[in-house]
N, C-alpha and C positions, 0 to 999 in steps of 0.2 A: 352327095356323100358323106355325109355326118348318119342318117340311116345306117346306110352301109357299113361304117365302122363302127357302129353300135351291136349291128347284130355280128357283125365280126367278134369283138371281143366279149357277147353273150355265147357264143357258139363255145369261145376260148373259154370263157368260165365253166361251161355247162360241161366240156368237154374234159377239165383238170378234174371236177366235182365227181366226173362220175370214174376218172382216174383214182382218185383218191379212195373213193368209196368204194373201188376194187381192191386197191392194197388193205383197206382196213378189214374188208371182208379174207383176205387170204390170212392179213395178221392174226386174225379174231379167231377165225372159223376154222377154215381149213387147217392151218399146221398144229394148232391145238387137236381138232381131232385127228390129224394122221400120225401125230406122236403118242395121244394118250393110246391108240390101237397099236402100238409098237409097244408101247409099255404091257399094254394089258397081257401082248401075247406073253412076256415074260411071267405074267404071275402079277403085274405091281400093280398095287391099286393105291387109290386115297380119295379123300373125301369129295362130291360131284363138284363138278366146276359150272359156276356160273358162266355165263358167253362170254360178259365182257371184264368182269373185275377176279375173274377165276374165283378163289378162297380167299380174298384180301377180309370181304366181312366176318367170314367164318374166323380167322384168323385175328381180328380186332374184338370180336365177342370174346372170343376164348379167353384173352388175355385181361380184360377186360374182369370176366367175371372171377378171373384166379387174382388177380390183383383185389378186390373189391373188400378185402377183409385181410389183415395181416395173418400171421401163423397162430395156429395156438399155446405155441412154447418155444421157447429157442433150441430147436432141433435141423439136422441139418441135410435132412430130406426135402430138400427147395424146387427140385427139378418143375414139379408141377404147378409151383408157382411163379418160379423167373420165366420156361418157357411150356408152356400146359401142352402145346402141342407136341412134344417130346413126349408125351404122356399119353395124351387122348387117343389121337390118329393112330399109333403103331399099335396100341388095344384094341381097335377098330378094323385096321388094315392092313397089320402085319411089317414086316422088316424086309427090306428096305420099304418106303411109301414115299407116295407122289403127291403134293397139293402145289396148285397155282395161285402165282401173283400176273393178274393181269392175263394174257396170251404167255406168257411162260413158264414153263413148269421146273419145278423144284424137287430136285428128286433127294430124301434124306437118306444119306449112308453111315449107317454107324458100327461098321464091321472094322475094328482096327486096322485089318491088313488093306482091305479097299481102303481106310483114311491115310494110310503110310504110302500107299500107291499114287492116292491122289498129289499129297502134298508132297511128295518126295519126285515127283513127276518132273525131268529134264527138258523133256522131249517140245514144251510146248503147245502140246495135250488141252490140260488143264490148266486153264491160266488164270490166276489170282483176278479178282472179279471184287472191284472195290467198296466201301459201304455204301449201296444204293445204288450199284446196280448200272441199269441204264439211265436211273431217273436221276437227272442232274440239281433237281433241289433236293436230295440227302446228299449230294455228293459236294455241298458249297463248305460244310465243314473243313472239309481237310482239303477243296481244291483240287490242283495237282501236283499236290506233294506224294510223297514215297506211298502211303498208305494205300490212295486213289491212283495209282497209275500201274502202267500194266507195259510190256512189252520194252522197245529199245530204250524209250523214254526211262523207267525205270530201271534198270540197268547202266543207264551212266547217271541218274540222280545218287544209286545206291552205290557204284564208284566213289564217289566224291563221300557223301555222307558218313557209310560204315567204318570208314579210319577213324574217324570223328569218336569212336564208343568199342575202342578196341581194350580191353583190360588193366594195360598197360598206362594208358593215358587216362581211363579212369581211376585206378588208383593212385594218381599224382591230384585230382579231385578232390580225395578223400580230406582233406584240411579243409576245406571252404565248405564241404558239407558237413562235417562234423560243428564248424562255426553256426553258421543255420542253425542247426540242428540245437543245440545248446542254448543259442538266443528264447528260443519255441520253450523251450522248457526252463531257462529262466523266469518267463514268463507265467508259464504251472507254480513254481516254486512262491509268486508274491501271493498268485491265490492262496494259497497253502498256508500262508502265514495267520490268513485273516480267519480259518477254519481249519480242524483238522483233514477234514476229507472235503472235495470239491468235485462237483460234475461236471466233464468235459465230451462236448461232442467231438471223437476224435475227426469225426468224417468231414467237418470242418476244418476243423485244425492242420489235416495230412496236405487236404487242398491247396490250402494257404502254404504250408512248407515246402511240399515240391513243386509251387509254381516258381517260389524263392530261389529253390534249388536249379531247375533246370532253366530259368533266367541269366541264372549266375552262369553254370560250367557250360551251358550252350549257347550263349547269347550275351555274354561279358557287360550282365544288366541286371537287375533286380525286380524283385515282385511289385515295388512301388512304378518303376517304371512302366510293366505291362499290363498291371495292375485293371487298367482298361479292356485290352485284349480279353484278361481271364474273364472279364465281366459279361463284354461281349459274345463270346465263345460260352459261355452256360444258355443265355439267352437262342442262339444261334442251334444248340445241339435240342434245345425242346421243338422248334420247329423241324430239321430234321427227321427227329424221331416218327412226327407227325406225317411225312414224306415217305419215309421207310414204309409205313403200313399203311399207307395209301398207291392204288394204280395210277400213277403217272398219263397223262393223256398228252401226247405231242403238240408243244407248242402251250401247254397250260401254263408252264411259267413267265410268258410274257403278256398274260393276262393283268390287267393292275389291280388286283385282291387286293384286299391289307394287310393279310401274311404275304402275299410275295414281295407288295411293297417292303416290309418291316425286313424281307430276306435279301432285297436288294442293298437297303441303308447299311444292314449290320455287317454283308459285305464288303461295301465298300467301307465304311469305318474300322474297320477291323487291317484293311489292307493300307489303309492311310496310316493308322497309328502304328502298324510293322514298319513301316516305312520310313516313319520320323525314326524310328527305334535302331533301324539299320544307318541310316543317317550319322544318328547319334553316337554306336558303340561301333560302327565298320573301321573309325581309325585305328581303335585300340586294339581291334580284334585280327585288323588286316593279317600280322604278323604270327598271332597266336595258334595255336591248336585245336580250338572248341571249334563247334559245328560251324558257329557261324564266318568264325576264321576259314573255314578250310571251303565253304561255299564264295567267299567273297574271291581266293584264291582263284577259286576255280570258273570267275568271273571273267578273269584279266582275257585280253583278245591273246591267242595262239596256246589258252589251255585244250588240254587232251580233253577236258570233258567239261568244255564250255556251261556257265549257269547264268542266265541271265537274271537281273534281279525280280521279275515277275514271278521266275521260278524260284530265287532264293525266298520271294516273300511264301510261295506255297509251301516250302517245307517248314519255314519257323510257324508256320498256322499249325502243320500237324505236329511239332513236337512240343508247342505251347500246350495245344488239347491232350493230342496223345499219351504223351511222355509226362505230363499231369495225371491224367486219369488213370493209367496202370498201377504205375505204383503207389499213387493217394488210397486206391480202392484196395489194393493189396495190404496195404497197413492197415487201414479200417478193419478188415476184415480178420487179417492177422491178431490185433488187439482185441476184439471180442472174442475169437477163439481164447485167448489164451485171459481173458477175463472170466470166462464161464469155465475152462477147466483149467483151476490153480493149481493143479500139478505138473502139470506142464508150462505153466507160468514161474515155480519152485523150477523146475529143471533147467529150463532158459535163464534164469538170473542166477544160479550158482553156478551154472559153467560161464558165464559173461562175469562174474567174478574172478574166478579164475582163469579167466583168458588174458580181461582187461584189466583187472583189480577193479576198487569200487570208485575212483575218481579219473583214472584214462580214460580218454577217448579211444575210441577203436581204431586201428592203425591198419597201413597196405600188410604189412607184414605178421599181422595174426587175425587178417578177417579169417582166413580160412581154417581157422580152427574153432570158428562158433559154428560148431555144427549138430548140435539139437537146434539153435535158433534157423539153420539154412531148413533143418526138418521142418519145422514151424511153418516154414512161407513155402516149402514145396506143398506141404497138405495142405496149407491153405488156397493155393494156388490150385489142387483139384476141387476141394468143397467148394470155391466162390473164384474160379476163373473170371480175370475180367471181362473177355471177350467171350459171351456162351456155343458162339459157334462159328465158325469160317467157311467162307463161299469161293469155291472154284468153278470158273466155266467151260464144258464140253468145247473148242473151238474147230473141232471134227468128227465125224464118229469115231466111237473109243470102245475097246473092249475094259470093263474093269472086274477082274475077276470073271464069274459066270454071267456078269450083268454085260447088255448093248446098251451102250450109252448115244443118245442121238447128239449131233452137231447143235448147238443153242441153251444143251442143258444147262441148268447152275445144280452143283452139285455142290448140298451142304452138308457138314460136320458137325454132327452137334456137338460140341465139344464137351459142354456141362451133363450131358445124358452119359456119355462114354466115360465122363472120369466118374459116374455115380454108380455105373454097371456095375451089379454085383457078380454078373457071370466073370467079369476081368478082378473087381476089389474086395470081393467074396460078401461073406452074409451081412458085415459090415459096414459096409461099403460107404452107407450116408454117413458113418461117426467117425470124430475127431482123432483119427491115428497116426502121430508123425513118424511112429516107429517102419511107417510103413517106408520109409525112406533114410534109414537106418545106413550107412554107411556100408556099400561091398552089394545093394538092393538097387537093380535095375529095372526097367519095365520097357516093351515092347513100344516103339517108336509112336504106333497108333492107338496105344492107352491114354498115353498121358500126353499132352500139348498145347501147355497155355499160352505159349509161344510161339505155335505154330512149330514145324519143323522141315526139313530141307531147304531150296534155294531163297526163300520168301521168309524165312523166320523173323521174328523181329530184331531188326538191327539193336534195338536199344535195352535188349532183355541183360544185360551185363549189368549197365546203368542203374536200370530198377530193382535186380539184385541186390548190389551193393547201396544204394537209399535207403532199401528194403531193409537191409541187415544193420547197416551202423545206427541209421533212425530206434528201430525194435532194441538193439543191444544200450543204446544210450537212454532210450526210456526207462529199459529196468534195471540198471543201475541206481536210477533216484526215486521210482516212483513203484508202490505195486497199486492195482487195481482191479476192480471187479465191475460186473454189468449191474447201471444203476436199474432201479426200479419203473424209472420211466421211458427204458430203450422198448421202443416195440418189433416184434421179428418179421420185419416184413420185404427180404430182397426180393428187388425188380430190375428188369431190364430196363435200362435207358439207352444209351451206345456200351456202358460199361455195367458191369453188376455192383449195383449200388442198392441201400437201405432205403430203403423208401420213405425213414422220418425219423433221418437220422442215426447216430450212432453214439449214445450216451454213456458213457463208464463213470465210477466213481474212483478218484484217484486221492491218492495220499502219497508225502514223503516217504520213502524209507528214512 
């Protein structure tokens, strides 16, 4: 009897193994070959695909080589360092071109009309692909928050979250925002008393500043309360980046490797920390109009868009990270650009003095008058967009202009490449020229989209722009700054576009 049972179990195991092997062959061999032929018939080519990994190793090698040395000078022709595949592969294979991460095709489309059609699609043909696609290790940073969600769940979360970031509500937060910025600048002034000029790594300063602002206006807490979450997310970001550049093998996340164990510990500790923060601040936020208050209201029984506590934690994770990174990196590059281009720093400062005076903080009713500051920020977002690419997945066969897109293809829109395209922006596309965004000038939706466009446009863009505009204005009121000799120009892609070795400027009080 036992022998028969053993034979049956062995047979079942062998049958399951054969079935699994057939599925793997289908996924890694037959489907990619079929799709590859379909793209080739359209004249779409790319680097030769390796059987299991696709072009993952080629992708990593290109990035490692590009980031092995900083740029020779502080110039803005940065695409080849930040995203070298957007320069190397189209030069060899033309545009659009195809590359593979594992068995999944990535079609890189840089035509503005096609980019607009993909992002503005409201039929559900091109579905938002969260960071990491189908790689669960790459999704941990955002969990099931708005950035990583799709479909009906995304729509339900968006209906809850979006009202927290409408412009009128954000304007009501400006006094709190200016108080936090003023506290940072007061600390700078203490340094100024000891010497006439001092060096600051503005990238570090702005990450702390915006973390404090996000904590205050969105969650009713403070940077100190959320400090542990931010620290853990910084470590988590590095592990997510490793996962993004690797081919995920199904089930690998359950293998108890050192990195996988650390990933699990980080995720649990972040969730526990956020749960405590929600408990601490939940009572005072419950009837407020900040993000946490709105989500807590939606968690009540009978709410049309009910959110459970785990969903609220996921959204907190998303906004703690994405809200901080987007605005902090925008401010970092804007400050470096003004430090390098002194003529524009003077123009922006003169405007701030004219609109706000030398002592008064920016207010809701005069923020729109800071037009030069706004132009500087828009040009910064063109040259150094926080997200260098956007992904969408075709969930059915689709036509995109003349292109035939098979279901399952990930369409990649190279934001940073489009933003530097000389055919769109002219021969000075790699130069800093805020006058491109002077009042009255506009661009095709598919030519400039630092926050995306269409139904999935970034829900926090209004807050990001207000934070950045107020911060830059208040700095210009009190300080002048130049690029420090210790600054090394080496922009690199983490999950956002970061200065690899910091952003050092020399500052002195006006």
